[in-house]
C-alpha positions as CSV (number, residue, x, y, z in Angstrom):
1,M,-17.9,-50.4,136.9
2,K,-17.4,-53.8,135.3
3,D,-16.9,-52.2,131.9
4,R,-14.1,-50.0,133.4
5,F,-12.3,-53.1,134.7
6,K,-12.7,-54.8,131.3
7,Y,-11.5,-51.7,129.5
8,T,-8.3,-51.4,131.6
9,G,-7.7,-55.2,131.4
10,L,-8.1,-55.7,135.2
11,A,-11.3,-57.7,135.1
12,H,-9.5,-60.8,136.3
13,L,-9.0,-59.0,139.7
14,I,-12.7,-59.0,140.5
15,V,-13.5,-62.5,139.3
16,I,-13.8,-65.2,141.9
17,S,-11.5,-68.2,141.3
18,G,-9.9,-71.1,143.0
19,S,-7.2,-68.9,144.4
20,H,-9.9,-66.8,146.2
21,I,-11.5,-69.9,147.6
22,G,-8.0,-71.0,148.8
23,L,-7.5,-67.6,150.4
24,V,-10.8,-67.8,152.2
25,I,-10.0,-71.3,153.5
26,M,-6.5,-70.4,154.5
27,G,-7.6,-67.1,156.2
28,I,-10.2,-68.8,158.3
29,V,-7.9,-71.7,159.3
30,K,-5.1,-69.3,160.2
31,I,-7.4,-67.0,162.2
32,L,-8.7,-70.0,164.1
33,D,-5.1,-71.3,164.6
34,T,-4.3,-68.2,166.6
35,L,-7.3,-68.9,168.8
36,N,-6.1,-72.5,169.5
37,I,-9.3,-74.0,168.1
38,K,-9.3,-77.8,167.6
39,Y,-8.2,-79.2,164.2
40,R,-11.6,-80.5,163.1
41,I,-13.5,-77.5,164.3
42,K,-11.2,-75.2,162.3
43,Y,-12.0,-77.0,159.0
44,I,-15.7,-77.4,159.7
45,A,-15.8,-73.6,160.3
46,A,-13.8,-73.0,157.1
47,L,-16.3,-75.2,155.2
48,V,-19.3,-73.2,156.7
49,V,-17.7,-69.8,155.9
50,L,-16.8,-71.0,152.4
51,S,-20.3,-72.1,151.8
52,L,-21.7,-68.7,152.9
53,Y,-19.1,-66.9,150.8
54,C,-19.9,-68.8,147.6
55,T,-23.6,-68.4,148.2
56,L,-23.3,-64.7,148.6
57,V,-21.2,-64.2,145.4
58,G,-23.4,-66.5,143.3
59,M,-22.8,-70.0,142.1
60,S,-21.7,-69.6,138.5
61,P,-20.1,-72.8,137.1
62,G,-16.5,-71.5,137.8
63,I,-17.3,-70.6,141.4
64,L,-19.2,-73.9,141.9
65,R,-16.2,-75.8,140.6
66,A,-13.9,-74.0,142.9
67,Y,-16.3,-74.4,145.8
68,I,-16.7,-78.1,145.3
69,M,-13.0,-78.7,144.9
70,G,-12.3,-76.5,148.0
71,A,-14.9,-78.5,150.0
72,M,-13.4,-81.7,148.8
73,M,-10.0,-80.6,150.0
74,I,-11.5,-79.6,153.4
75,C,-13.5,-82.7,154.0
76,P,-10.6,-85.2,154.0
77,R,-8.9,-83.0,156.6
78,I,-12.0,-83.2,158.8
79,F,-12.1,-87.0,158.5
80,F,-8.3,-87.4,158.5
81,E,-8.1,-88.8,155.0
82,Q,-5.8,-88.1,152.0
83,E,-6.9,-85.3,149.7
84,D,-7.0,-86.0,145.9
85,S,-7.2,-83.0,143.5
86,K,-7.9,-85.2,140.5
87,K,-10.9,-86.9,142.2
88,S,-12.2,-83.6,143.4
89,L,-12.0,-82.1,139.9
90,F,-14.0,-85.1,138.5
91,V,-16.6,-85.1,141.2
92,S,-17.1,-81.3,140.8
93,L,-17.7,-81.8,137.1
94,V,-20.2,-84.6,137.7
95,I,-22.1,-82.6,140.3
96,I,-22.3,-79.5,138.1
97,L,-23.5,-81.6,135.1
98,V,-26.1,-83.3,137.3
99,L,-27.4,-79.9,138.5
100,N,-27.3,-78.3,135.1
101,P,-26.5,-80.6,132.1
102,Y,-26.4,-77.5,129.8
103,A,-23.4,-76.2,131.7
104,I,-21.2,-78.4,129.4
105,F,-21.8,-75.8,126.7
106,D,-20.7,-72.9,128.9
107,I,-17.3,-71.6,127.7
108,S,-16.4,-70.4,131.2
109,M,-16.9,-73.9,132.6
110,Q,-15.0,-75.5,129.8
111,L,-12.0,-73.1,130.3
112,S,-12.2,-73.5,134.0
113,Y,-12.0,-77.3,133.8
114,Y,-9.3,-77.1,131.1
115,G,-7.2,-74.8,133.2
116,S,-7.7,-76.9,136.4
117,N,-6.9,-80.1,134.6
118,C,-3.7,-78.6,133.1
119,D,-2.7,-77.5,136.6
120,N,-3.2,-81.0,137.9
121,I,-1.2,-82.6,135.1
122,C,1.7,-80.1,135.4
123,L,1.8,-80.4,139.2
124,S,1.8,-84.1,139.2
125,A,4.6,-84.2,136.5
126,S,6.7,-81.7,138.4
127,R,6.3,-83.7,141.7
128,K,7.5,-86.8,139.9
129,T,10.5,-84.9,138.4
130,V,11.5,-83.5,141.7
131,R,11.2,-86.9,143.4
132,N,13.3,-88.6,140.7
133,K,15.9,-85.9,140.1
134,V,16.4,-84.3,143.5
135,F,16.1,-87.4,145.6
136,R,17.9,-90.7,144.9
137,K,17.4,-94.0,146.6
138,N,20.2,-95.5,148.6
139,E,20.8,-99.2,149.0
140,G,18.3,-99.5,151.9
141,G,15.5,-98.1,149.6
142,N,15.3,-94.8,151.5
143,C,15.3,-91.5,149.6
144,Q,18.4,-89.4,150.2
145,G,18.6,-85.8,149.0
146,Y,21.5,-84.5,146.9
147,L,21.7,-81.4,149.1
């Protein structure tokens, strides 16, 4: 079956990635939102389900990276802290290399981190551009939109 997906060019549809991890987290949180579950409990449940999901599909370097980054985005919400995608990317790299130092030679891990780092750089640059171009500061130092 994998060969058929590769042949048709649709193999990326069955590969687990950060977007799948995000969908699992978002799905669990939204389902628990409809049940009026407390804020912390929702995210703890999302972390448990995410852990089970990633364990079931296997912890390849790409999935492990996405899992650690997802977990590091959930944990600050549990403890009411600010999330930091750059820190979570670095911590996930360190954890993977501590668990398996030879993973540094795995091309899928290299491409996974390269893509994630590019996403972080592009997103932070676009946020700065939007902040500087769309909003301007008035005399009182407050941001005021052009719209």
